[in-house]
C-alpha positions in Angstrom: -24.1 43.1 66.9 -23.3 46.7 66.0 -24.5 46.0 62.5 -27.9 45.2 64.0 -28.3 48.4 66.0 -31.9 49.6 65.5 -32.3 52.7 63.4 -34.9 55.3 64.5 -35.3 56.5 60.9 -37.6 54.7 58.4 -35.9 54.7 55.0 -37.9 54.6 51.7 -36.8 51.6 49.8 -37.8 51.9 46.1 -38.6 48.9 43.9 -39.7 48.9 40.2 -43.3 48.2 39.4 -44.5 45.3 37.3 -47.9 45.6 35.6 -50.1 42.6 35.0 -52.3 41.8 32.0 -55.1 43.9 33.4 -52.9 46.9 33.9 -52.7 46.5 37.6 -49.5 46.8 39.7 -48.4 43.4 40.8 -47.4 42.6 44.4 -43.8 42.6 45.3 -42.2 39.3 44.4 -41.9 37.0 47.4 -38.2 36.5 47.0 -37.6 40.2 46.8 -39.6 40.7 50.0 -37.6 38.1 51.7 -34.3 39.7 50.7 -35.5 43.1 52.0 -36.7 41.6 55.3 -33.4 39.7 55.7 -31.4 42.9 55.3 -33.7 44.7 57.8 -33.2 41.9 60.4 -29.4 41.8 60.0 -28.8 45.6 59.9 -31.5 47.0 62.2 -32.6 49.3 59.3 -36.3 50.0 58.8 -37.5 50.2 55.3 -40.8 51.5 53.9 -41.2 49.7 50.5 -42.4 52.0 47.7 -43.2 50.5 44.4 -43.0 53.0 41.5 -42.3 53.2 37.8 -38.6 52.5 37.5 -37.5 55.8 36.1 -39.3 57.7 38.8 -37.9 55.5 41.5 -34.3 56.2 40.2 -34.9 60.0 40.1 -36.2 60.1 43.7 -33.2 58.1 44.9 -30.8 60.2 42.9 -32.3 63.2 44.8 -31.5 61.5 48.1 -35.0 60.4 49.0 -34.2 56.8 49.8 -32.5 53.6 48.7 -33.2 51.5 45.7 -33.1 47.7 45.2 -32.7 45.7 42.0 -30.2 48.3 40.5 -27.6 47.4 37.9 -24.4 49.3 37.4 -23.8 51.3 34.2 -21.2 53.9 33.3 -23.7 56.7 33.8 -25.1 55.4 37.1 -21.8 55.1 38.9 -21.4 58.8 38.5 -24.5 59.5 40.6 -25.1 56.5 42.8 -23.2 54.6 45.5 -23.8 50.8 45.1 -23.8 48.0 47.7 -22.0 44.7 47.0 -23.8 42.5 44.5 -26.8 40.7 46.1 -27.3 38.3 43.2 -26.7 37.9 39.5 -29.6 37.9 37.0 -29.3 36.0 33.7 -30.5 38.1 30.7 -32.1 36.0 27.9 -33.3 37.1 24.5 -36.8 36.1 23.4 -38.1 36.4 19.9 -41.2 35.3 18.0 -40.8 31.8 16.5 -41.3 31.9 12.8 -39.8 28.5 12.2 -36.5 29.8 10.9 -34.4 28.2 13.7 -32.2 31.2 14.2 -29.9 31.0 17.2 -29.7 34.3 19.0 -26.4 35.6 20.3 -25.4 39.2 20.7 -23.9 39.1 17.2 -27.1 37.9 15.6 -28.9 40.9 17.1 -26.8 43.4 15.2 -29.1 46.1 13.9 -32.1 44.7 15.6 -34.6 46.5 17.9 -34.6 45.1 21.4 -37.4 45.7 23.9 -36.3 46.4 27.5 -38.3 47.7 30.4 -38.3 51.5 30.6 -35.4 52.7 32.7 -33.6 49.3 32.9 -30.0 48.6 32.4 -28.5 45.2 32.2 -24.9 46.1 33.2 -21.7 47.4 31.6 -21.5 44.9 28.7 -25.1 45.6 27.8 -24.4 49.3 27.8 -21.5 48.8 25.5 -23.7 47.1 22.9 -26.7 49.4 23.4 -27.3 51.5 20.3 -24.0 50.2 18.8 -24.8 46.6 18.2 -28.5 46.8 18.6 -31.2 49.5 19.1 -33.1 49.7 22.3 -36.8 50.3 22.6 -37.6 51.3 26.3 -40.9 49.7 26.9 -43.9 49.5 29.2 -43.7 47.5 32.5 -46.7 45.4 31.2 -45.5 42.0 30.2 -48.4 41.4 27.9 -48.0 44.6 26.0 -44.3 43.9 25.5 -45.1 40.5 24.0 -47.9 42.0 21.9 -45.4 44.4 20.4 -42.9 41.6 19.8 -45.5 39.4 17.9 -46.6 42.5 16.0 -43.1 42.9 14.7 -42.5 46.2 16.4 -39.5 44.8 18.2 -37.2 42.0 17.0 -36.6 40.5 20.5 -37.1 41.3 24.1 -34.7 40.9 27.0 -36.0 39.0 30.0 -34.0 38.7 33.2 -34.3 35.8 35.6 -31.8 34.1 37.8 -33.5 30.8 38.6 -33.5 29.1 35.1 -30.4 27.1 34.0 -31.7 26.3 30.5 -33.7 28.1 27.9 -36.3 25.3 28.0 -37.0 26.0 31.7 -37.7 29.7 30.9 -39.9 28.7 27.9 -42.0 26.4 30.1 -42.3 29.1 32.8 -43.5 31.7 30.2 -46.0 29.4 28.6 -47.5 27.8 31.7 -47.3 30.7 34.2 -47.1 34.0 32.2 -48.9 33.5 28.9 -51.8 31.6 30.5 -52.7 34.8 32.3 -52.8 37.0 29.2 -56.1 38.7 28.5 -55.5 38.3 24.8 -56.0 34.6 24.4 -54.7 34.6 20.8 -51.5 36.2 21.9 -51.1 33.4 24.5 -51.0 30.8 21.8 -48.1 32.4 20.0 -44.8 30.5 19.8 -41.4 31.9 21.0 -37.8 31.1 20.6 -35.2 31.8 23.4 -31.5 32.3 23.1 -29.8 29.0 24.0 -27.7 30.8 26.6 -28.1 34.1 28.5 -26.6 37.0 26.6 -25.6 38.9 29.8 -25.1 38.3 33.4 -26.3 41.3 35.4 -25.3 41.9 39.0 -28.1 43.4 41.2 -27.4 45.9 44.0 -28.9 48.2 46.6 -27.9 51.8 45.7 -28.4 55.4 46.9 -27.4 58.9 45.9 -23.7 59.6 46.1 -22.6 60.1 49.7 -26.2 60.0 51.1 -26.5 56.8 53.0 -22.9 55.7 53.5 -23.5 54.1 56.9 -26.6 52.3 55.8 -24.9 50.9 52.6 -21.9 49.8 54.8 -24.4 47.9 57.0 -26.1 46.4 54.0 -22.7 45.3 52.7 -21.9 43.5 56.0 -25.3 41.7 55.8 -24.7 40.6 52.2 -21.2 39.3 53.1 -22.3 37.5 56.2 -25.4 36.1 54.6 -23.4 34.5 51.8 -20.9 33.1 54.3 -23.5 31.6 56.7 -25.9 30.7 54.0 -28.9 32.8 55.1 -29.0 35.1 52.1 -27.8 32.3 49.7 -30.8 30.1 50.8 -33.2 32.9 50.0 -31.6 33.6 46.6 -31.5 30.0 45.5 -35.0 29.0 46.7 -37.5 28.3 44.0 
């Protein structure tokens, strides 16, 4: 019960923005909202969700102005941020334009290629090892349509897409074609063909995080909520729901 003691302070909780095909900020994903509300209910913490460009959100958190969710560890970040236990693991797939060459994408086949990632995003330690050594990284806009437009124009060789719910590349392909591309303003772009790596290239653990030493008690409460939620199934059911 002590973990649920109500907090009198409202804490800013930063999330990264996603931009739709019309350039508008999309609503917070339902599963993310549920995870945040679960943590609130289990810890007694009160969050004010703030959706910002990812780099700006990280800077504000680094300056001690709140907690961030959806954060991956990297060698640079662990110097400046304290991380919660992992909440979930995202699969990171590579997506390329389909030119009928049947190439199978692995990390090794991306040697020397230019990879589009969202600006300010890291996909974990293994990704950081390969970044700018195996492949070059182009930090891109938060707009999904613009990222694919650059891909099909040949300005990037592949883009990385993270999603935890898909077990096979075909599931991700169907989702992109029937739920993402269908909403593109550029209808010609929506007809383009893609190829997806047969397996995820990286597995990226996602955390809550804060500036070093800033919210130690709060992160401890969040850790308890994460642990208990995976034991009793409350958090697991949110994460695994489709």
